[in-house]
N, C-alpha and C positions, 0 to 999 in steps of 0.2 A: 504494500500500500504506500502510495507516494504522499509526501508532505507538501507537495507543490500546491500553493493556495489556489491556483487556477484550475486544479483538478477536483477540489473538494466541492461537495454539495450540488453536483450536477445531476439532473434527473437522468434516470436510466434511459439509454437509447440516444442520448445526444452525442454529437460528434466531438472532435478534438477541441480542447479549450481555445486554441488559437482561432479555430473556425467559429466558435461561439462568440468570441470577442469581436471578430470581424463582422459577424452578423449583427451584433449589437451596434457597432460603429456605423454600419451601413444604414440600419434602421433609424438611428438618432440623426445621422447626417441628413437623411432624406427629409425628416420632419423639420429640421432646422433650415435647410435650404428652401423648402416650400413655405417657410414661416408659419407652420402649423401651430407650433408652441407659442404661448404668449411671451412677449419680451420680458426678460427678467426671470424666466422659469429656472428654478434651481434643480440641477440634475445631480443626484447623489448615488453612490453605488448601492446603498441599501434600498432606495426607492426603485432603482432599475432592476435590482435582483428580485424584489417583490413583484414588480409589474410583469416580469418575464418568467418568473418561477424558476430562477437559476441561482447559482452561487455568486458571491460578490467578486471573486477574482476576475472573471471575464468582464464584468461590468467596470471594474477599476481600470483594466487595460484599455477598454473602449473609451473611457473618459479621458485617459491620458493621451490617447491618439487624437481625440477631438480637440483637446487643449493645444496639442502640438500643431494642429492645423488651424488654430485660431478660430475655431467654430464655437468655442465656449471660453469664458474667462474665469480666472480665479478671483475670489473676493474675500472679504473678511470673515465670512461664515463657512460652514461645512458644505462641501460639494462644489460644483462649478455652475456658472450662471450663463444662460443664453442672453446674448446682447447683440441685437441686429445692427447697432451703430458702432460696436466695438468700444464703447465707452461704458463706465460704471452706470448701473441702472438699479432701481429698487428691486430686491429679491421677491420672487413670487413662489411660494411653496404650495404645490397642489399634487394630488394624485395624478399620475401620468396619464391615465385614461381620461380623467376629467380635463386634463390640459390638452387633449386632442390626440393622444397616441392611438394609432390604428395599426392592426396587424394584417398583412396580406396572407394569402394561403402559403406562400413561400416562407414568410416569417414564422407562421405557426409550425410549419414543417421543420424549420431550422432550430426552433426551441423545443421541439418534441411535444407540441401541444395537440397535434392533429389526432393522434391515436387515442389519447385520453378523451378528447372531445367526442370522438365517434362512439365511445362506450357510454358516455353519460347523456349525450344529446337526446336520444330517443325518449328517455325517461322524463327529461325536463320538458320536451315538446309536448308529450302526452299530458303531463300535469297541467301545463298552462292552457293547452287546447281544451281540456275538460272543464275549465272554469270560465272561459270568456263569454259563453252564452248568458251568464248570470250578471255580467257587468264589466266595468273597467277596473283594472288593477294596476297599481304601481308595483315595481319589482325592486326589492332590496338586494343588490348584488352580493353584498357581504353575507347577508342572512342566507341567501341561496347557496353560497359556497359552504357555509357551515352546515346547512341542512343536508346537502348531498355529499359532505365530507370531501370537498375538492378545494383547490386554491382559488382565491379571488381572481387570479389571472385566467384560470380555466373557466370560471363562471362568466367572465367578460367575453371570452372566445365563443362560448355557447350562446350567449345573448346576441352576439354579432351574427352568428349563423341564423338565429331565429329572426333577426331583423331582415336578413337577406330574403327569407321566404315570406316576410310580411306579417309574421305573428306578433312581433313586438316592435317598438320604436323607441328612439332615444331623443330626449331634448337636452337642454344644457344642464339640467339638474339630475335627471334620473331616467330609468327605463320604465316603459308602460306597455301593458297588453290591453288594447282597446276592445270594447264590447263587440262581439260578433252578432250582428242584427239578423232578424228573420229575412230581410231583403237580401242580405249578403249570402245567407245560407241558400236561399232560392236560386241566386245566381250561380253558386257553386254547383248546385244540382243540375242546372242547365248545361254547364260545361261538361259535367260527367255524362249526361245523356248524349251529348255529341261525341265525346271522345272515348269513353270506356267501351262501347260496343265495337268501334273501329279497332281499338287496341286489342280486344279479345280476338277479333278475326286475324290480326297480324301475329298474335301470339300462338294461335291455334297449331300451326305446324311444329312449334317448339315444345308443346305440352307433353308431359309424361302421362299417357292414357291411364296407367295403373294408379297414379296419384289422383287423377280426376275421379276414377271409380271409387277410390278410398274416400274421397271427399263426399261423393254422392251417398255411399253406404253409411258414412258417419251421420250425414244429415237425416237419412231415413230412420236411423236408430233414435235420434233425438225426437223426430216427429212421432214415432211410435210410442215413445215413453210419455210424451205429453207435457214435460216440463224441461226447462233449460236453465243452466247456471250462467252467470255473466261470462265465465271463461269459455263455455261452449258457444255462447252467442257470439263472442268475439271471434272464435275459430270459424264459425259459419260465415261471418262476414269476410274474414281473411281468405277463405278458400277461393272465393270468386274475385273480390275486389282488389286483393293484394296478390295472391299466389298466381292467379291466372292473368288478370289484367296487366300486372306489372311485368309479366314475361314478354310483353311487347318489345321487339328489338329497337323501336324508335325511342332513343333515350330522351329526347326533348319532349315527346308526347307523354312519356311516363312522368317526367318531372312536373308538367302542368297538371296531370291527373293527380299526382300526390298532393300538390298544393290545394286542389279543389276538394280532395277527400278529407281535409282538415275538419270540414263540417260533420263528417261521419264520426270522427273522434269526439267532437263536442256533443253531438246529439246522443250518442250511445252513453257517454258518461253522465250526461244530464239526466237521462231516464233512470240509469242505474243508481245515482246518488239518492234519489227520492223514492226508490222502490216502485217506480211507475213504468217499468219496461213494458212496452205495448205488446198486445197479443201478437205473436209472431207466426200464427198459422199461415196467413196469406203470404207473408214474406218468405216463409220456408218453402211454400209451394212454388213461388216464383224462382227462388234459388234452385230448387230441384229441377225446374223446367230448363234452366240454363245448363246445369250439369248433365242432364239426360241428353240434351241436344249435342253437347260436345262428345259424350260417349258414343252417340249414334253417328258421329261423323258429319254433323250439320252445323258448321260454324256460323252460317248466315242465320239459321234458326236460333242459335244460342245468343247471337248478338241482338236479334230482335227481342228475345225474351228478357235480356238484360236491360235493354232500353225501356221496355214497358215496366219493368220492376223499378227502375229509377224514377220514372214519371209518377208512378203510384206512391213511391216513397216520398217524393217532394210534396205531393198533395196532402199526405197524412202527417208529415213531420213538421213542416213549416208552421202551421197554425199552433202546434203544441209549444213552439219556442217563443210565442208572444206572451209578454207579461209573466215571465217566470218569477217565482218568489226569490228573495235574497238567498244567497248561498250561506248555509250555516257555517260558523267560524271553524268548527272542527272538520270541515269538509274540504279545506284548502290549506296549503302549506304556509308556514309563518312568513315566508319571504314574499308572498302576495298580499298586498295591502289594498283593500277596496277604496276606490275614490269615485267621486261624482263624475258622471260623463259630461263631456263638454260638447 
């Protein structure tokens, strides 16, 4: 084990310390040259290490290189200061993300954040999606990090990804998840009616027939039993809307479908939370018609059955999402803070 300070405290999977310090240098230089940071921002090794979830050694090396290139100045306090005039300026101490720090995909890869983000992201997306039909929420990034046992940096990366898909947004002070309205849900259903049947037809040649038969038989067993657990209901939805539709080879089409299916997550969790899961007999029959058509080798028939299912689902679901009661406090995580809609 080495005692080199640039090797200590680096997350597993990161590259050599020199590569990390060069990545930090490039990241900070980019923000300074674009004048993203406020004039007078203090850059310290501890703040950089915290923001990027790395050790202090590489941060110190990057700061020294920035100082050597006259991109930051030394001053009477701790750390180095950003000065766009090259003259002394009043120090500004802020969280680097609040000061405008943004990480590109290559930045996230360089600092080993992408893999961890991929593991946690689905859980956070499902949690927030399941609440937004009930109202607008502010998101406490630090509380989110604590709740999911991740670093504040990783929480920021996940929120940035959620912002990209439109689930959350950021203003100058904090993050928000805006209320998903019945009109928006209706629009999402219209997108799904147009795209999911076509995606099914394109996916058809790639489907494993035995898996489709297994999904059909699983659904028949649930229908014969007469009751369904939330987990089984989720699996029934996944069998068609995820496992089959997402097998479409058109990557951009699948991306748009995934975005539009966020309403499915919201409505399913909405009904589950209040014990008001709708009678699923008709929906199960519609799902069965889709699966039977695929097994029979009729992708056009399956696509038409899927389209009719989504039309009926829109007509029955959207009215139920109007005037929902407030979400009980014990039904959402502590990092979501209800706020009045604007």
